N, C-alpha and C positions, 0 to 999 in steps of 0.2 A: 848079516850082522851089521857090518860097518855102514850100509848104506840106511838101516834102522837107526845108527846113531847118529849117522850124518844128519837125516831128518830132525832127530829130537834137538841137536844142536841149533838145527836152523830154527826151529821153533821156538828154543829158548832164546835165540837172539832177536827172534821178532818180539817177543815177548818181553824182552829188557828193553828193545826200541820204544814198545807200546807205553810201558810205564813211564819210561824216562820223557817222553813227548805229550802225555796225558791222552793217548789215544784210545779208545773204544774198540770192540770188536766189530758193533755196527759200523762206526766210521770205514774200517780196515774192508769190512765186508762190501759196502758202497763203491768205496774206491777201485775194488776189484771188477766188480759188477760193470762200471763206469766205463774201464780198459777193454772189458770184455764187450760191450754194446758199441763202444768207437770200432775196435776189430770187426764188428759183424756190419757196421753201417758201410765201413770202407769197403767189405766184402759185397755187400747189397751194391754200389756204386757201381762196381765193375763189373756186377753181374746184368745190370741195368745198359752199362755203356756197350758191353759185347751183345747184349740182346739188340741195341739199336741198331748196333752195327751189322749184325746178321740181316736185320729185316731191310736195310738199305740196299746192302750187298743183292740179296733176291729180288727187290724191287727193280734196282739197276739192272740186273741178269734179263728180268722181265720186259723192259723196256729195249735194252740192247737186242735181244732175241726178234723181238716184235718189227724192229725198224729194221732188221736185216731181212726179214722173210716177210713183210708188209704185201709187196707187189705180187708175191705169190700166194697168198692166202684168198681163200675165197669170203663169199660173204659172211656166212654162218662162222667161219673162223675167226676173221676179223672182231665180231660180236661177242664170241666166246672168251678171247684173252683179252678183251677190255672189260665187259660189262660181269663174265665171268669171275674172274679175281676181286671185280668189286663187291660181288654179292657175298662172295666167301668171306671177306674181310669184315664185311658187315654182322655177318654169323658170329663168326668165331668171335669178334668185340662185343657181342650181346653175350655170347657163352661165357667170354673173360669176365664178365661184371657180376657174372654169378659165382664165382671162386674168387675168394679174396688172395690165394696165391698168385691170380695172373692178373687184379683187377689194373694193376699199371698198364699192361700188354694193350687193353682197349682204347686210349687215345690214340696210338700210331695205326689201329687196325681202323678206325674209325676217318682218320685223316683220308687214308687210302683206299678207302670205301669212298669217302666223300669227293673223291678225285676220279677215279674208275668206275663210280658209275653212270654218273653223267655222261663221262665221254662214251661210255658204251653205247646208251641210249640214244645219243646224238649220229654215232657210227649207222645204229640200227636202222633210225630214221633217214639217213643218207644213203644206205644199204638199198631201200626198199622203197622208199619215196619215188614219187612219177615229176617229181618239180616241184614249182611254187616258192613260196617266199619262205626263206630260212629262218627269219624270225620269229617264226609260228611255232616251228621247233624248238627255237631256245625258251619261248614263251612256255610251252610243254613242258618240256624237261626241267625247267627251271621250277615250276609251279608244285612239278609231280616229287621233284626232291626237298622242296620247302616243307611238303605235306608230310611226305615222308619220315626225314629228320625231325621235324616238328614234333609229331604222335611221338616219335623216340626218345624225344628230349620230353614232353610231357610223360612219358613212362619212367624214364631212368635218370632226369635230372642231373645230366652231365653237361660240363661246360662247354666241351669241345662240341657237342651236339647244339648247343644255341650259337656258339661260332658259326658252324658249319649252317645253319639255318639262316642268320643275317646274310652270310655269301650270297646264296640261292636266293633269299626274297629281295635283296637289293638289286641283283641280276633282273629278277622278274619283274620289278618296278621300272628298272630302265629299259628292258626289252617293251614295255608294255607302254611306256610314254614316248616312244621311236615309232610306234606303231600308231598310236595317236596323233602321230605328226608334231608333237611338242618339240622344238628346238634344245639342241643338246644343253644349253647353258640352262635353260629353265629346268630341264630335267633333272641334272647336276644338283640344282637348287634345293629342288624340292627331294631326290634321294639323300644326298646330304643333310638334308633338316630331318628326315625320317630316321634317319642312321643316328642322328644326336640325342632326339627325342627318346627313341628305345635305347640306345647306350645309358642315358642318363637315369632309365628307369631300372636297367639292369644293375646300375651302380651301388642300387640301394639292397640288393640282394646278395648271395653268397657267392655268386657268380662274376663277382666283380674285377675279378681277375684279367677277363677276357677283354675291358672297356677302354685299356689304353690306345689298343690297335683302331679299334672304332672311334674313337673322340679323334684320333689323329685323320683318319679316312674320310669320317664325315665333314670335321672341322674344314679338311684341305677342298673336299669337294663346294661345300659352302662359299669357302673365301675365293675359291678359282672362278666359279658361277659368278658371285657377286661382282668379281672385279671385272669381268667379261660384260655384264649388264652394263654395269655405273661408267665403264671407259667413255672417254670424251661424251659424256653428259654433264647436264646441269649439276646434277647430285653427286658426280664421282666422288664429293668429298665425303660422302658417308660411307664408302669403305674405309676409311679410318676407322669409325666406330663398330 
């Protein structure tokens, strides 16, 4: 009985405060909902933080285990421990995109897949190849990863996939120019120009969030190559432009 009376007194006090300050029921309800939303947002931040921390620990554990036992592993084991988790991370990332509850987990999973898959493919080639120019292996893997993640981006339209595609495409062009005998400074100039042009096009889309890094990298390559080309020449003043 006393608990009911206490609740009635509290409600009466709230009603009196609302009347004195001209507060409506809708304003009080909105304020309470805002407080609940803020609490929920903080809980989501902590959940995400612990989730990322757990993922980092698992990934670090895999790297430590691989480093400790690498020399004892056979060819299939080396491929399985690198390419296998990469494929699993890729499949899990696609699955996360199908469930709104786990959609945010797709980004770190795609990044892990983007690192482990090319590493596993290069290890597989190194384990079973009969020698030859290693640049052809890099060209093959970069082209395969560009096509795979490019098709995935075309299907899913996720910025992280476009970010990875640019990495593989830039690597493919760099290796291709090296095989063609193009000097490093000219290769850097072309690759940097390519990145700047593509990044400018991306800046007009909803994936503009990734352009900062690529503007920086593309412009750095162009400036470094331009300085190397124009240095000690009659046109070195053009570098200021």
